[in-house]
C-alpha positions in Angstrom: -7.9 1.8 -25.8 -4.8 1.5 -23.6 -5.4 2.4 -19.9 -3.1 2.4 -16.9 -4.7 0.7 -13.9 -3.4 0.7 -10.4 -4.5 -0.8 -7.1 -3.1 0.6 -3.8 -3.9 -0.1 -0.2 -3.1 3.4 1.3 -3.7 2.5 5.0 -5.7 5.7 5.5 -2.9 7.7 3.9 -0.4 6.8 6.7 3.2 7.4 5.6 4.8 4.0 6.4 8.1 5.5 7.3 7.1 8.7 9.2 3.9 7.3 10.6 2.0 10.5 9.8 -1.0 11.1 7.6 0.1 12.4 4.2 -2.5 12.8 1.5 0.0 14.3 -1.0 2.4 11.4 -0.6 -0.4 9.0 -1.8 -1.3 11.3 -4.7 2.4 11.7 -5.7 2.7 7.9 -5.7 -0.2 7.6 -8.1 1.5 10.2 -10.3 4.8 8.3 -10.3 3.0 5.2 -11.4 1.0 7.1 -14.0 -2.2 5.5 -12.7 -5.3 6.6 -14.6 -7.9 4.3 -13.0 -7.0 3.6 -9.4 -8.6 1.4 -6.8 -7.8 2.4 -3.2 -8.2 0.3 0.0 -8.4 1.4 3.6 -9.8 4.9 2.9 -11.6 7.3 5.3 -14.6 9.0 3.9 -15.9 12.5 4.9 -16.8 13.1 8.6 -16.8 15.9 11.1 -13.2 15.1 11.8 -11.8 15.3 8.3 -12.8 15.5 4.6 -12.9 12.4 2.3 -9.4 11.1 1.6 -10.4 9.9 -1.8 -11.7 13.3 -2.8 -8.5 15.0 -1.5 -6.4 12.6 -3.6 -8.6 13.0 -6.6 -8.4 16.8 -6.3 -4.6 16.8 -6.2 -4.6 14.7 -9.4 -7.5 16.6 -11.1 -9.4 13.3 -11.2 -12.8 12.1 -10.1 -13.1 10.4 -6.7 -15.7 8.0 -5.5 -15.8 6.6 -1.9 -17.8 3.6 -0.9 -18.2 2.9 2.9 -17.8 -0.6 4.2 -17.8 0.1 8.0 -18.0 2.9 10.5 -14.7 3.2 12.3 -14.9 5.2 15.5 -17.4 7.6 13.9 -15.7 7.8 10.5 -16.8 6.1 7.3 -14.1 3.6 6.2 -13.9 1.5 3.0 -12.7 1.5 -0.6 -12.4 4.2 -3.3 -12.1 4.8 -7.0 -9.9 7.6 -8.2 -10.1 7.9 -11.9 -9.2 10.1 -14.9 -12.1 8.6 -16.9 -15.6 9.2 -15.7 -17.6 6.0 -15.1 -21.2 5.7 -16.2 -22.2 4.2 -12.8 -20.7 3.4 -9.5 -22.4 1.1 -7.0 -21.8 -0.8 -3.7 -22.0 -4.6 -3.7 -22.2 -5.7 0.0 -20.3 -8.9 1.0 -22.2 -10.9 3.6 -20.7 -11.1 7.0 -19.4 -14.5 8.0 -21.4 -16.5 10.6 -19.9 -15.5 14.0 -19.3 -19.0 15.1 -15.5 -18.7 15.6 -13.2 -16.4 17.4 -11.9 -15.0 14.1 -12.0 -11.2 13.9 -13.8 -9.9 10.9 -15.1 -6.6 9.4 -18.0 -6.0 7.1 -16.6 -5.8 3.5 -17.9 -4.6 0.2 -17.1 -4.3 -3.5 -17.1 -1.2 -5.7 -18.7 -2.0 -9.1 -18.1 0.7 -11.7 -19.1 0.6 -15.3 -17.3 2.5 -18.1 -18.2 3.2 -21.7 -16.0 3.6 -24.7 -14.4 1.2 -24.1 -17.1 -0.8 -22.3 -15.8 -2.6 -19.3 -16.7 -3.3 -15.6 -14.3 -2.6 -12.8 -14.6 -4.4 -9.4 -12.6 -3.1 -6.4 -12.5 -4.8 -3.1 -10.5 -5.5 0.1 -10.9 -9.0 1.4 -10.6 -9.7 5.1 -8.0 -11.7 7.1 -10.5 -14.4 8.3 -10.9 -17.3 6.0 -14.7 -17.1 6.4 -14.6 -13.5 5.2 -12.4 -14.5 2.2 -14.8 -17.3 1.2 -17.8 -14.9 1.3 -15.9 -12.4 -0.7 -15.0 -14.9 -3.4 -18.5 -16.2 -3.6 -19.9 -12.7 -4.0 -17.2 -11.8 -6.6 -17.9 -15.0 -8.5 -21.6 -14.2 -8.7 -20.8 -10.7 -10.1 -18.3 -12.1 -12.6 -20.7 -14.6 -14.0 -23.4 -12.0 -14.5 -21.3 -9.3 -16.1 -21.4 -9.2 -19.9 -18.5 -6.8 -20.5 -14.7 -7.2 -20.1 -13.8 -7.2 -16.4 -11.0 -5.8 -14.3 -10.9 -6.9 -10.7 -8.4 -5.4 -8.3 -7.6 -4.9 -4.6 -5.9 -6.2 -1.5 -7.2 -9.8 -1.2 -5.1 -10.8 1.9 -4.2 -14.1 0.2 -1.1 -15.4 -1.6 -1.5 -16.5 -5.2 -1.7 -20.2 -4.5 -4.3 -19.9 -1.8 -7.1 -22.5 -2.6 -9.8 -19.9 -1.7 -8.6 -17.9 -4.7 -9.0 -20.8 -7.2 -12.5 -20.0 -8.4 -11.6 -16.5 -9.3 -8.4 -17.6 -11.0 -10.4 -20.1 -13.1 -12.2 -17.2 -14.8 -9.8 -14.3 -14.6 -6.1 -14.1 -15.4 -3.5 -12.5 -13.2 -1.9 -9.5 -15.0 1.4 -10.1 -13.1 3.5 -12.8 -14.7 6.5 -12.1 -12.5 7.2 -13.2 -9.0 6.9 -9.8 -7.3 5.8 -9.1 -3.8 3.6 -6.3 -2.4 3.5 -6.5 1.4 5.0 -4.9 3.5 6.3 -2.1 1.3 9.8 -2.4 2.9 11.3 -5.8 2.4 8.1 -7.4 1.2 7.5 -11.1 1.9 4.3 -11.9 0.1 2.0 -10.9 -2.8 -1.5 -10.1 -1.6 -2.5 -7.3 -4.0 -3.9 -8.1 -7.4 -5.1 -6.9 -10.8 -7.0 -9.7 -12.5 -8.7 -9.4 -15.9 -11.1 -11.4 -18.1 -9.5 -13.2 -21.1 -10.8 -10.6 -23.6 -8.4 -7.9 -22.1 -4.8 -7.7 -23.3 -2.1 -7.2 -20.7 0.7 -5.0 -22.1 2.6 -4.6 -18.9 2.3 -5.1 -15.1 4.5 -4.3 -12.2 4.7 -3.8 -8.4 7.0 -0.8 -8.2 9.6 -0.5 -5.5 7.9 2.5 -3.9 7.4 3.0 -0.2 4.4 5.3 0.8 1.8 3.1 2.5 2.5 -0.3 4.1 1.6 -1.9 0.7 3.4 -1.3 -2.5 1.2 -0.2 -5.4 0.4 -2.7 -8.2 0.1 -1.4 -11.7 -1.1 -2.8 -15.0 -1.2 -1.4 -18.5 -4.3 -2.9 -20.2 -5.7 -2.8 -23.7 -9.5 -2.9 -23.7 -11.4 -3.0 -27.0 
């Protein structure tokens, strides 16, 4: 089966140019990219202040939306989300351990969305790694444990806050392949200077196409990949 995957850090739906919250802009960007299974980073969940951003985006696309909280940000749930045309058989949260607070590095509690799909059978992992190296190491260790235990084809995607040759990324890159064979950059969305957003897959998945479209909605450009999963 051929599926269009997309990872997109939406910065809580903040229009990078106008600096206003624009749910429709993010949904329209997904439409432009023809994303069918979409991982979102920096998403607000439902609170007294506002409805869940993932659900709002999913409703506009007539998709299913799943939000997984990583932290509480000023009384609002904040984390990652899955917006998908295809219904997963299960969605769960995998916590990433906090780093030991023995340095002055700022960190936030992080997590992974683990979603299983049937026909075709595959496992999707979505995450947003931190800026602190200690956070990144914990994230990679947690991801590696999941990868080694999963028996199906794997798609891993998200904002990892690391460039491709970062040594901390090496364990993941030893097991999964980067879908993007071109030297394209993802951040910031206007005049980007580095690639920190990824779609990585297990060797049993065929990459038909991958791109980082020149689209400005959030502060990150979206990253897409057309994958064949048998």
